[in-house]
N, C-alpha and C positions, 0 to 999 in steps of 0.2 A: 705724512707724519711719521717720524722715526724716533723710537726710544731705544737708546743703546746704554746698557749699564751692566755691571757685574754684581751678582748678589753678594759674593764675598770672596776674599782672597786671603790665604794663609801663607805665611813664610815657611820655608823648610820643605819637607818632602810631601806634605799633604796639602791638597787644595780642594776647596769646595767646588761643586758644580757651578758652571757659569751659563747664564741665559742672556741672550741678546734678542731684542724684539723690534720688529718694524711693522707699521700699518700702512696699507695701500692708500693712495690719494683719495679713492672713493670710499674709504673706510669700510670696505666689504670683505677684506681679508687681513688676517694677522699672521705674520711669519715669525718663527723663532729659530735662532741658531744656538744649539746646545753643545757645551763643552763638558764632558763627563768629569767627575771629581777624581782626585788622585789620592793614593794612600788608603788609609783605613776609613776614609770618609764614606758614609753610606750613600747609596744611590737615591736620588730624589724620587718621590712618588708622584703619581698623576695629580693627586690633590694639591701637592705643593706647587706643581707647575700651574695649575688652574688658579691657585692663590696668587702666584706671581702675576698672572695675566690680569686678574681682578684688581690687584693693587695698582696696576698701570692703566686701568680704565677699560680693559677688554673684558666685558662682562657678558657678551652674547655670542652664541654660536660656537662654543668650545667643541673641538673635535677630539674626543677621548681616544679613539682608535689611532689617530695620527700622533697624538701625544705619547701613547703607549709604544708605538713603533719607534718613535724618535728616542725614547729612553732605553728601549731594549736593544736596539741596533743602531747606535749613533753613527752617522757618516760625517767624517771630518769636514768642517767648514761648509756644510750644506744647510740651506734655509728650508724649513718645513712649515707648511701651512697648518696652523694649529687652531684657527678659528675662522669661521665663514659667516658673513652676514646674510641676510635675506634680501636678494636683489629686488628692486622695484620693477614694476611693469607699467609703462606709460599707457594711458588710455588711447582709444581711437574713436573719433567722431563717427556717428552713423553716416552712411552715405547711400545715395541712390544709384543703383546699377541699371542704366538704361539699356534695354534689350534691342532697341532700334536706333540706327544712326540718325542723330538729329542735326547733323551738319548739312544744311541746305544752302542754296544760292551760292554754290561754289562750282566753278567749271570742272567738268570731269574729263580725265584723260581718255581718249579713244585711240587706241594704238599708240603711235608716236606723236600724236598731236592733242591739243586741248580743244574740245568742242564747246564754244561759248554759249551754245543753245542748250546744252545739257547741264542745267544748274541744279537738278534734283529738287525742284520747288515743291514736289508732292511727296509726302511720306505715307504710302498706303499701308493700312492695317486692316485686319479682318476681325469680325466679332469673335471674342474668346481668346484672342492672341495676347500672350504675356508681353507687356510693353515696358514694365519697370519692376524692379525688386529692391526692397530695402535691406541693406546689410546693417544689422543692429550695431549700436555703439558698444565699445568695450570700456567699462568704467575705469579700469586701471587698478593697480594694487600697490599700496605703500610698501616700502622696504624698511629694513632695520639694519643699522650698521653694527659692527662688532663692538662699538662703544655703547650699544643699546639705544641709540637715537633713531627716531623715525626719519625716513627719507621720503619726502613728498614727491608726487608725480603729477603729470597732467591727467586730469579726469575727463574722459571722453564725453562729448555732448550728444544728446539725442536729436533726431530730425524726423519730422513726420513725412510720410508718403501721402501727398494730397491727391485726391481724385477730382479731376475737372469734369466738365460736361462730356458725356459720351464714353465715360470710363467706369469701371467697377472695381472697388477695393475688396480684397479678401477679408475674411472674418478676423484674421490675426493682424490685419493692416500691414502686411509685409509684401504683398504682391498686388500689382495693378494690371487690370485686363481691359482690352477694348470692349466696349459694350455694344458696338455696331461697326459695320464696315465704314471706313472713311479715311479722312486725312488727319494725321497726328501732328500736333504742334503744341507749343507752350504758350499759355495765356494766363496772365496774373500768377506766374510761377507755378502753374498747374498744367499737367499733361491733359490735353483736350482732344477729343476725336469729333470731327465735324463730318456728317454724312454727305455734305455737299462741298465741292471745292469752288471757291469764288475768286475771281480776279476783277478788282475794281479798276479797270483801265485796259490797256492794250496788252496783248501777248507779244512781247518783243524781247530784246536782250536783258531787260531788267527782270523778266519773269522766267524765260526759257521755255523749253518744251514741257508739255503737261501730259502725264499718263496717270489717270485717276480711276479708282475702282468704282466710283459712284457718279452721280450727276455733276456736271461742270457748268458753271454760269460765268460768262465773260461779258462785262458791260461795254468794253471797247472793241477794237478791231484785232485781227490776227494777221501779223505781218508775214511777208513772203519768207519761205524757207522754214517756218516753224511748224511743229507738230502738236496736235491736241487730240488725245484719246480719252474718251469717257466711257465708263462701264454702263452708263444709263443715258439719261437725257443730256444733250449738249445744247446750250443756249448761248447765242452770240448776239450782242446788241449792235456791233459795228460791222465793218466790211471785212470780208475774208479775202486776203490777197492770195498769192501763189503758195498756199499752205496745204498741209495734209491733215484732214480731220476724220475721226471715226467715232461712232456712237453706238452703244449697246441698246439704245432706245431710239427716241425721236431726235432729229437734228433740227433745231429751230434757229434760223438766222434772220434777224429782224431786217437787216439792210440787204445785203446780197454778196455775191462773189465776183471779184474781178481777178480771174485766175491767170490770165496771160499764158494759158496753155500749161500751167504748172500746178494748179489747184486740183486736189483729189479729195472728194467727200464720199464717205461710205457710212450708211446708217443701217442698223438692223431693222428699224421700223420705218418711219416716214421722214422725208426731208421736206421741210416747210420753209419757204424763203421768198424774198421779194424779187430778186433777179439773179440770173446765172450767166456769166460772160466768160467764155473760153475755159471751161472746167470739166473735169471728169466726175460724174455723180452716180452713185449706186444706192438704191433703197430696197430694203427687204419687203416693203409694202408699197407706199406711194410717194411720188414727187409732186409737190404742190407749189406752184410758182405764181406770184401775184402779177408781175409785170412782163418779163421777157426772158427767153432762153436764147443766147447768141453763141453760135459756133461751138457748141459743147457736145460732149458724149454723155448721154443720160440713159440710165437703165433703171427700171422699176419692176418688181415682181407683179404688181397689180396695175396701177394706172399712173399716167402723167397728166396733170391738169394745170393749164396755164390760163389764168384769168382772175378777175376780181379787182385788178388795178386798171390803169389807163389804157394799157396796150393788150396784154394777154397774148403775146406773139412768140412764135418759134421761128428763128431764122438761122439757117445753116446747121451743120453738125449732124449728129446721129441720135435718134430717140428710139429706145426699145422698151416696150411695155407688155406685160403679160396679158392684160385685158384691153385697155383702150387708152387713146391719147385724145385729150380735149383741149381746144384752144380757141381764141378769138380770131387770130390771124396766123396762117401757116405759110412760111416763105416770105419773100419780099419782092418789090418791083425789080431789084437787081438780079433776081432769079439765081441766088446761090444754091449750090447742091444741098438739099435738105432731105435726109433719109429718115423715114418713120416706119418702124416695124412693130406690129402688134400680133398677139396670139401665140407668142413663144416666150419662154423664160429667158431673160438676158444672160443668166449664168450658163445656160446650155449653148446659146449662140456664141458666147465668148470662148468657152472651152473648145467648141468645135472649130472655131477660127484658129485657135492656138494649135490644135492638133493638125489642122491642114498645113500650117506653116512648118510644123515639125516634120510632117511627112515629106514636104518638099526638100527640107534640109537633109533628111535621111537619104533621099534619092540622089542628091548631089554628092553626099559623102560616099555612098556606095559606088557611084560612077567614077569618082576620083580614085578610090581604092582599087577598083577593078582594073583601071588603066595601069596602076603601079604593079599590081600582081601579074598582069599579062607581060609587062616588061621584064620583071624578075624571072618569070617562068621561061621566057625566051633565052635569057642568060643561062638558066639552068639546063636547057636542052643543049646548048652549045658548050656546056662544061665550063662556063666562065663565072659561075656563081660562087663568090668567095664566102667564107664562114659568116662574116658580118652581114652580108646580103641575105644569106640563108636564114639568119635569125630575124632579119627585117621581114622576109617573106612570111615566116611563121606568125609574127606579130600582126601583120596586115590581114592575114587570113583569119586570125582570131577576132580582130576588130570588125571584120566584115560580118562574121556570125553574130557578134554582139549588136551591131547596128540593125541587122535584119530582125533580131529578136525584139528590139525596141520598136521597129517598124510594125511588126506583127501585133505587138501590144497596143500601139497607137491605132491601128486599123480596127482592132477589136473594140477598143474604147469608142471609136467613131461610130461603130455600128450600134453600141449601147446608147449613145447620145441620140442617134437617129430614131431609135425605138422610143426613148424617153420623150423626144420632141413630138412624135406622133401621139403618144399617150397623153401628154400634157397640153397638146395644141387645142386652143379654144377659138371660137369665132369672134375674135377681137374686132374692134372698129376704131376708126379715126374720125373725130367729129370736129368740124370747123364752123364756128358760129358766124363769122363774118366773111373773110376772104381767104381763099387758098390760091397762091400764085403758081405760075408755071415754074418748073425746076424742082418740084417736090417729087420724091420717089416714095410711094406707099408700098409696103410689103405686108401681106396678111397670109399666114399659113404657107409661106414660101412662094406665093404668087406676087409678082411685081406689077406696079402700075405707075407710069410716069405722067404727071400732070402737065399738060401742054397748053392749057388755056386757063384764064382766070375764072375761078368758080366761087359761088357765094352760098352760104348757108347749106353746107353739104355734109354728108356722112359717107365714108368709104367702108364697105362691108364685103365679106366673102360670101358668095352664093354660087352654087352650081359650078365650082371649080374656077371661078374668076372673081375679080374685084369689081363691084358695082357701086355706082354713085347714087345716093339717095338724099332725100331732104333731111336736114339737121332736125333731130328730135330733142 
């Protein structure tokens, strides 16, 4: 909007002051162009200028300091802001600031590729964790134009921070906390924390890997290549294929494992299952199998019990138990190699086996380095050792000392394990209720016994430095 006019004009040598005025498009500023009077005409006053502005509709926000400066020190042909409106402030809606990433079931980048198994299906939260915070609405503020008119704005709307099951809302209703350890998700537009993670179906590419802080229940199967980790009890209704499972409590598998040599099951407490076929299984307490263990590597801190189903059989593979192994049938008519060790902790046996492999590797490395060092020293004696070879000799000598230090540490650890094995060794036993076939190797307290004939209703025990066969009890 632009108002341009002269207040007055006189002919001759005297001229009245001239004021021109323009108003911005948003009506929030008024500018004036002042041309001083000529001759004996008196200078205009601030009140006169304000009166001129009022007469042209500019009734709000007069800036007297700016008017005074304009009158006292006019600058030729320069527009001066002489009135300012009160600008409006648009409101903002209340919003919820989620403190946890809720984007799930999207493949995650792993290095330079996308892992379709890593869908982030689980959102773990812990009790007391802040999961959402409300940012309050700003209602907004009306403005006023230099014409004295109100300028309307958008008024921000409020939004409630709703508490779902397993969550706790702060007294001022602006913060939401997890009220238990569990899986966070949105249900009925409310954040909810479930202490149990449930999959109604199979663990496959539609679900992805699972890593949950609490108990996990899966009604279906777990397909090959997938990983499921539970901080408590892990329950599976279907078949476990070549998958990796871990449980902070018991592992309960209603059907069984067809591992194809790829399945790995580790439970802090018990593993209770129908059958195990070609799998690696470790239990912090017991392994209890209803039907059969086939060609698997089984370890339990306490006992391994196979029975209660139709077979109750152990065929092939390796079984290690801290106290005892009990089954209906041990081995088979095909006489596959079946190793059963009791009276020693599986973790000690495994660490000792790894240390033995490391010691062999260290010996081979030192032997190879010694051959190279001898060759370089021969060159040195003949004066043919160039600077780069001299540097190589120094590096190999240093590497030899490092390997020998690792060798010494491994030998020391081996001694500790031997002492631990002696201290934790118990008089375990192997009990076979029905048939024990030839081809079975029984080891108790480091003593080996190879079964060479079919035996029935027997118990293998350690007595007087040897393994003896007694009647099943």
